[in-house]
C-alpha positions in Angstrom: -20.9 -11.8 48.0 -19.1 -14.6 46.2 -21.0 -14.0 42.9 -19.9 -10.3 43.0 -16.3 -11.3 43.2 -16.8 -13.8 40.4 -18.5 -11.2 38.2 -15.7 -8.7 38.9 -13.0 -11.2 38.0 -14.9 -12.2 34.8 -15.2 -8.5 33.8 -11.5 -7.9 34.4 -10.5 -10.9 32.4 -12.7 -9.9 29.5 -11.3 -6.4 29.4 -7.8 -7.7 29.5 -8.5 -9.7 26.3 -9.9 -6.7 24.4 -7.4 -5.0 22.1 -8.3 -2.2 19.7 -6.3 -2.4 16.5 -4.9 1.0 15.3 -2.2 2.6 13.2 0.2 5.0 14.9 1.0 7.6 12.2 4.0 9.9 12.4 4.5 12.8 10.0 8.0 14.3 9.9 9.0 17.5 8.1 12.7 17.0 7.3 12.6 19.3 4.3 14.0 22.4 6.0 11.1 24.5 4.9 7.6 25.0 6.3 4.7 22.9 5.0 1.1 24.0 5.1 -2.3 22.3 5.1 -0.9 18.8 5.4 -3.8 16.3 5.1 -3.6 12.5 5.2 -6.6 10.6 3.9 -6.9 6.9 4.7 -9.8 4.5 4.2 -13.0 6.0 5.8 -11.4 9.2 7.3 -8.6 11.8 7.3 -6.4 13.8 9.6 -3.9 16.6 9.3 -2.4 19.8 10.5 -2.5 23.4 9.3 1.2 24.0 9.5 4.3 21.7 9.9 7.5 23.7 10.7 10.9 22.4 9.6 11.9 19.6 12.0 8.4 19.3 13.4 6.9 15.9 14.1 3.1 15.3 14.2 1.6 12.2 15.7 -1.9 10.7 15.1 -3.5 7.4 15.9 -6.4 5.9 13.9 -8.3 2.8 13.2 -8.7 1.5 9.6 -12.2 0.8 8.5 -12.3 -0.5 4.9 -9.4 -0.8 2.6 -7.6 1.6 0.2 -4.5 3.7 -0.3 -3.2 6.5 1.9 -3.5 9.8 0.1 -1.5 12.9 1.0 -2.2 16.5 0.1 0.1 19.4 1.2 1.2 22.9 0.3 4.9 23.8 0.2 6.6 27.0 1.3 6.0 28.5 -2.2 2.3 27.8 -1.8 2.3 25.1 -4.5 -0.1 22.2 -3.8 1.1 18.6 -4.0 -0.6 15.3 -4.0 0.8 11.8 -3.5 -0.5 8.3 -3.1 1.0 6.0 -0.5 0.6 2.4 0.6 -2.7 0.6 0.9 -4.1 -0.1 4.3 -6.7 -2.8 5.1 -9.4 -3.1 7.7 -7.9 -4.7 10.8 -4.4 -3.5 10.1 -2.3 -2.6 13.1 1.2 -1.0 13.3 3.0 2.1 12.2 2.9 4.5 9.3 5.8 7.0 8.8 5.3 9.9 6.4 8.6 11.8 6.0 9.1 14.9 3.9 12.8 14.9 2.7 12.0 17.8 0.4 9.2 20.3 0.4 7.7 18.8 -2.8 7.5 15.1 -2.0 7.0 12.6 0.8 8.3 9.1 1.6 6.2 6.5 3.2 7.3 3.7 5.4 4.6 1.3 6.7 5.0 -1.5 9.1 1.6 -3.2 9.7 0.1 -6.6 10.3 -3.5 -7.7 9.7 -5.8 -9.7 11.9 
């Protein structure tokens, strides 16, 4: 019985010490016009949304595997495609990434991350 309590306590302590590093991304459409096919590529994967209405906020959480820049592809209300390159992320980074559209033809990036 005593060893079961010890095993349970050890497992609990090990799990408490585990922490998965991730980036919390927030995409904000402050442009006043709808955006379409918003895709954010980061080292090793991507995420996105089909439509982003004016004032809409989209959240996504991801883990960085590898290193490289954030790349953004989106279509404005006039159906013109745009591409932009943002900040570099590195494996093990943790923190926040804000992508804000002040106008329908460009985005601003704010990154607040720390590495291992």
